[in-house]
N, C-alpha and C positions, 0 to 999 in steps of 0.2 A: 851159831849154827848157820851155815850158808843155805840159801833157798834159790832154787832155779827160777829165772825170769823168762817168761815166754815172750817171744817177739811177735808183734801184731802181724796178722796176715796181710799181705799185699794184694791189692786188687789186680785182677788179671788185666791183660791188655784190652780186651773187649769192653770190660766195664769202664775202663778209663776213657776209651773213645766215646762211649755212650754218654758219659757225664760231660765230656767236652762239647759234644754236639748239642746236648740239652742246654748247656750254658750259652753257647753261641745263639741258639734259637731264641732263648730268653732275652739276650742282648739285642738281637734284631727286632724282636717284638717291642722291646722298650724303646729302641731308637725309632721304630715306625710310629709308636704312640706319641713320643715327645718331639720328634723332629717333623716339620711339615713336609709334605710331598712336594715334588718339583712343580712350580707354577701354582701352588695352592696358596690360600689366604687364610689367616687366622681371624676368627670373628668371635667376640664374646657372646655367650649364650643369652645374656640379658638383652642384647641388641637385636635379637632375632625373634620372630614369631613364626610358628609352624601350624600347619593344618593338614587334615586327612583328605585324601581323594576317596570319594565314595560314589556309589550308584544311588541316586535319589531323584525324586520328582523335581523337575526344573520348571520354575514359573517364568514364562516368557513375557516379562513386563519391563517397562522403562520407568524407574522412579524419577520423580521430578518435584521441584518446589516451585509453585506458581504464584503469581501476584494477580490480585483482582484489579481489573481495568474496565473502564466504560466500554460498552459494546461499540459505540460510535462517538468519535470526538471530532468536532469541527472548529477550525481555528477562526478567530476574529482577526481579520486582516485590515491594514490601513490602506485605503485606496488613494487618498490624497493626503500629502504630508501637511504638517502643521504643528502647533503647540496645543497641548491639552488645555482646554478652557474650563470645562466643568465635567465632573464625574457624576453620573446619574444613578449608578448602582455600585454595590460593593462586591468584592471578590467573595465567591461562595453563594451568591444569591441565585434563587430560581428565576429564570427568565423565559420569556416566550419569543417565538420567532418574530423578527422585525422590531423588537423592543429597543429603544435607544439606550445605549450604555454610557456614552460620553460624547462631548462635542469638542471639536478642534477649531482653533482660530488660525486663519490664513488670509490676511488682508490682500496680498498680491493676487491670490487665486480669485478672491471675490471680484477684484477690479478687472482681471482678465475675463471672467465669466460675464460681467456686466457689459464689457466692450464687445465681446462676441455675440451676446444676446442682442445688443443694439444693431450690430451688423446684419444678423440674420433677420431681425424684424424689418430692417430696411429692404432686404431682398424680398421678403414676403410682401411688402408694400408694392414693389415693382411688379411682382407676379399678379397681384390684385389689379394694378393698373392695366396690365396687358389683357387680363380677363375682361375688364371693362371695355377696352378698345375692341376686342373681338365681339363683345355683345353689341356695341354700337355699330360696328361694321355689318353685323348680321341684320340689325334693325334697318339700317340704311338700304341694304340690298332688298329686303322685303318691301320697303317703301317704293324703291325704283321699279321693282317687278309689278307691284300692285298698280302704280301709275301707268306703266306701259300697257298692262292688260286693260285698264280703263280707257286709255287713248285708242287702243285697237277696237274696243267695243263701240266707242263713239264714232270712229272712222267708218266702221262697217254700217252703223245706223245711217250715217249721212250718205254713204254710197248707195244704200238701199233706197233711200228717198229719192236721190238724184236719178237712180236707175229707173224708177217708176215714172218720174217726170220726163226722162229722156224717151222712154217708150211711148209716152203720150204726146211727144213732140214739143214739150215746153222747154227742154234743155238740149243744147247742141252737143255734138260729140266732143268738142273742145272743153265745154263745161263739165261733162261727165268724166273726162280723162283726168282732170286734176284730183277728183275724189278717188278715182281708182288708184292713182299714184300715192295719195295719202294713206289709203287702206293698206297698200302693199308695203309702204314704209313702216307703218305701225306694226304690221304682222311680222316683218323681219326684225324690227327692234325688240318686240316681245319675245320672239324665239331666241335671239341672242342673249337677252337678259336671263331667260330661263336656263339656257345652257350654261351661262357663266355662274348662275346661282348654284347649280349642282357642283361644279368644280370648286368654287369658293367655299361651299359648305363642307366638302371633304377636307380641304386644306385647313379650314377653321377647326374642324373636329380633331384633326391630327395635332394642331397647335394647342388646342384646349387640353388634349390628353397629356401632352408634354408639360404644359403648365401645371396640370394636376399632379403629375409625378414630381415636378420641381417643388410644388407646395408641400407635398407629403414628405419629401426628403428634408426640406428646410424645417418643417415642423418637428421631424424626428431629431434633427440636429439641435433644434432649440430645446427640446426635451432633454437631450443628452447634456447640453450645456447647463441647463438648470439642475440636472442631476449631479453635476459637479459640486454644487453647493450642498446638496444632500449628502455627498460623500464625506463632508466634514462632520457628519454625525455617524458615530460607530454604532452599529446595530447588531443584535443577536442573530446569527445565521440560522439558528434552529431553537426549538424548545428544549430546555434542559437546565443543567447546573453550571453556572459560570465559574471557571477556575483559571488560575495563573493570570488573573486580571490585576496587575500591580502598577497601573499607571498612576502618575502623580501630576497635579496641576502644574502647568508650565513646562512639562516634559516635551521635548521636541521629538517628533516622529517623522520617519521618511516613508514614502509609498512602499508597501510590501512588508513593513515591519510587523511582527506578530504583536497583537495587543492582548491576547488571552485565548481561551478556548471554551466551548460549550460542550459538556458531556451529557450523554443520555442519562436520564434519572431512573434508577431501578432496573436498568438493563445492563448486564455485566458479561464479561468474558474473562478467561484466565490466560495469562501469558507466561510461558516458561522457557528457559534455556535448557537445551538437551545436548548431551555429549555427542560430538560429531561421529562417534562410532555407530550411532543409530541412524545416521542420516538416510541411508538407503532402505531402512526398514519402517520408518514412521511415515504413514500415509494419511491423507484426508479420509475421514469416515471411520477410522479405528476407534473402538470404545475406550473410554478412560473413566477414572473415578478420582474423587478427592475426599478428604476428611469431612465428616458430617453427612456421609451417605449421599454425596452429590454425584449424579450421573452426568458424564460429559462425553463429548466426541471431539475428535481432531477436526477443527474447522479450517485450518490454514497451516501450511508448512512453508517457512521462509528459509530457502536453502543456503543463504549466505552464511558462511562460517566466520565467527569472530571469537578470537581467544579460545579456539577449540570447541565452540558450541554453536548450535543453530537454534532458531527460535520457532516455537509453535504457538498457535492460538487455539484454545479449547472453548467450545460452546456448550451450553447447558442443555440437557435432555430432560423432558418431563417437567417436574415442578420448577417454579421460578426460584432463583437463588435469593430468597428473602433473608434479610439480616446481614448481608454482606456490605462492606464499605470499601471504597477505593483505596488501593495500596495494601489491603489485607493479604497476608501470606498463608497459603494452603499447601499441605503436602498431598501428593497424589501419585497416580501411576497411569501409564498408557499400556493397554493390553495388546501385545503384538501377536500372540498365538496361544493355543491351548497348552496347559501344563502336561508334560510327559516325562517318563523316566529317562535319565541320561547319566553319564559319568561326569561328575561335577567336582570342582575344587573351590575352596574359599576364595572370594575376591579380595584382593589386597594390592599393596604397592608393587608386588612383583610383576603385575600385568604391565604397568607403565615402564618398568625398567628395560624389558626386552620386547615390548610390544606384544607379549603373549606368544613369542616364538620359542622360548626356553624357560625352564624351571629348574631349581635346585632340589634334587630328590635326596632325602636322608637315607642313610644305610640303616641296618638293623640296630646298631648300637646307638644311633642318634648322635655320634660324634663327628661325622663327616657328611657332607652333602655334595653330590656330583651334578654338574650342570648337564641338562639333557634337553635336546630339541623336542618340542611338542607342537601341536596344532590345536588351536582353540576355536570355538564357535560362538554361540550366543552368550550374553551375559545379562545379569540383572543386578539388583542392589547388593546381593550377598554371594552370588555364585557365578562361576564361569563354566561353560560347557567345554569338556575336554574331548576332542575328536580323535586324537592319537598321541602316543608318547607317554601316557600315564595310565595306571591301572588302579581299580578300587583297592583300598588297603594301604597304598603307599602314602608317605607323608612328604610334604614339600615345604619350603620356606615361603611364607606368605607376606612377609614384610618387604619393604623396599630394598632391592638388591643392587641399586644403581651404583653404590660405592665399589662393588666387586663383581659386577655382572660379566666381566670378561674372564674371570678366573675359572678354570675347569673344575676346581675342587675348593671347598671351604672347610676349614677345620674349626669345629665348634668347641670352644674352651670354657 
């Protein structure tokens, strides 16, 4: 028995068009998903780290790792060269200022010093001889003046007697005249000697002053020459702990060579290298701290940048830093300002890749990240302040983006 077969209903034209459009849209979506966008870069998700942008308190501090160093270090320098003859102390010993540390041998220097010492001693002898001559001249002048004064007194006495006899008629005018001439001669002679005595005394005083200056200078030179021998003894420049004293007997040293150093004992400071980003913000007097509840202050800022860092010196505030030792490493921080709320992002390698001028911002799916220009402000050990370009709630790539930092889009696979 035959049975009638019904033919399936055909879709109308509108339904077919709708299906075709839906298929095309699905194909475009699939292509968009699987094919990278123009100038985009594919990156494995395992190679990326991400973080959230949020509004949170920002601690305006500089983290640092500091090393304990002596507050004052003074080098032991070699003044006169020579060979190390004898070591009197060992490296690490406690020394006092002026204490001998080692002796040097320099026969040629000793011979030169003895020769110069003899020459200066001879010059001092000449000065002493000139002093003696001046003294003798002064005594001779005094003797001459005294003799002239005595002769004048004698001539006046004789004239007075002859004058009385003349008045009584016992001595003629001719006999009196010779005594008058003798008195006049002795008076003139005495006056000339007194006048010459004053002039010669002034000249002698001037020459004596010059001889005294010469003697002082020669004596100082002699002391300096003799000090040349003392320079063969290395002495501690200050009281403290001797370090880097590695001399060996027989070792040759030249003038100016370092022989070691003396560090203050029990008086310390901290030295730390800080990222050059903070160079304009770290200043003398800012408070700081270190592990062990140590209170510090910035004592010195050395602005020279080496390998991207500059150096600061930190001094202790309050209690002494007991129990520390030279070379010990301490973690600390410098406080630049008070903490306040700000839009912040996690600190990471992305800062160094673009210098903080751009960041890769993830879309809602987390499958793509678009490069966006931003502006940053302060930073600390964990956070960087975002001034513009990012909003709280957005997520960014926080790992190093140097390998693809020029790509406008990255596709996370």
